[in-house]
C-alpha positions, 0 to 999 in steps of 0.5 A: 657988834663987830665979830673979832677976827684977830687971834689966830690961836695957839697950838693945842689951845683955844682963844675966845675973842669976843664972839669968835673962838679959835681952836687950833692944834698941830693939824687943824685950825677952826674959827667958830662965831656966835651972834646972829648966826652961829657957825664956822668962818674958817677951817684949815688943815696944816700941810707941813707948816702951811695952812690950807683951807678946807672950807671956803672962808668968807672974804670978810665977816661984818657986824651984820654977818649972814649965813652966806658969810659962813664957811659952814653952818647947821641946817634945821628942817622944821615945820615952821614957815618963814615966808608968810605961808601957812601949813597944817601939821598934826592938827596945829596951825603953824605960822611965821617963825619970825626969829629965824634966818631962812637958808634956802637949800636942797635938804628941807627948808633949812633954818638957822636959829638966830642969836647963838651964845657961847655956852662953854669953851676949852682947848679942844671944844666950843659949845654954842646954844640958841639964845632966847629959848623961851620965845622959840618952840625949840632949843638947839645946841652946836658942839665943835671939837678938834682931835688930831686931824678930825673935826667933829660937829654934834648938833642937837635940837629939842622940841619945846612945843606942845605937840609932836612935830617933825624935825631934821638936822643937817650941816652945810659946809662950803668946800674949796673946789679946784678943777680936779676936785674929786668925790666918792659918796655912793648913793642908790637914788636921788630926788630931782629938785626943781621949781624952788628946791622942791623935790618932785621925783625919786629916781635911781642914781644916774651913772654920771652921779653914782660916785662909787669911786673918787670921780671929778665933780661934774662941770654941770649944775647938780643940786639934788638930794641923794638917798641910800647913802652909807654915811661916809664920803671922801673928797680929794684935792689932787692939786693940793695933795690932801683929802677929807673923809666925811662921816655922818649918821644921816641916810641922805646928803645934798650935793650942790655943784655950781657950773662955775665957782670956787666952792661946792656943798656936800651936805649930809642931812635928814629928809628932803626938800620941803619934807614937812609939807609933802604928802605923808608929812615929815615922818614919811619924808626922812624927818623924825617925829619929836614929842614935846620935850624930846630931842634929836642929835646928829654927829658929823666928822671931817678928817683931813689927811695927805692924799694917798693915806686913804683908800680911794673907794668908799664902801657902804 
């Protein structure tokens, strides 16, 4: 089934074309896609009549859309393995979860449930739910809402298994990157990652990566989970003359800055790489233990404004 890319939306309106919903107002334009992997394919800010990309939009969205074709998607840290490995958690033998798409990344072993459905949509908000819930030991919901210059994303996951298990939530936006893009996101420590995303050692944040004030993104590869974050970050694009304030109710974020490329990832989220399988299990590594029927919710916001309208220092 082809994902519709037509219908740019209208001011203060929503257009649902097949599996793609467009929300738009005077400040923002957002495309949310359901189907195999639900997420954002476009997030733009209106700069005096010109739409400027905030998230890096894919060049095309095809019928076999994958997470790498999304501009932003949720990330779930769960105790389920996808690569044939087995783990023992809370006395329960956990095997392959075949109906999920694995997303390799710094925050946990991210997974995006397949087959998202549009549950509801109005002029400002679209809500997606994971389909086929009877086949899965969890149920997930994504809600995207625009209000003035702010996009708010709420992600929920419910444990529908029979045992208490660890869960975590994150969000992975692919942000546009220029040569002078700057970041302010103070954090006290970080987990050094290596050997296939496994967080091996926790260290104080090095001076070059403290981001206590807005500082240009490193030109070297950074791919670590930062801890002790105050839940607020600021990204600035001096060339494009706008900024993005990111807030989240998580204590960590992962930062991925390729040596080359037109994007970077600033990923607020729970836990650290491979948290569910590390000593102490998920609870000791930033995940939340959910009993059967319990839910976990996380809220993320993205506010775009012209550069200069926000303070340059983000205080914890």
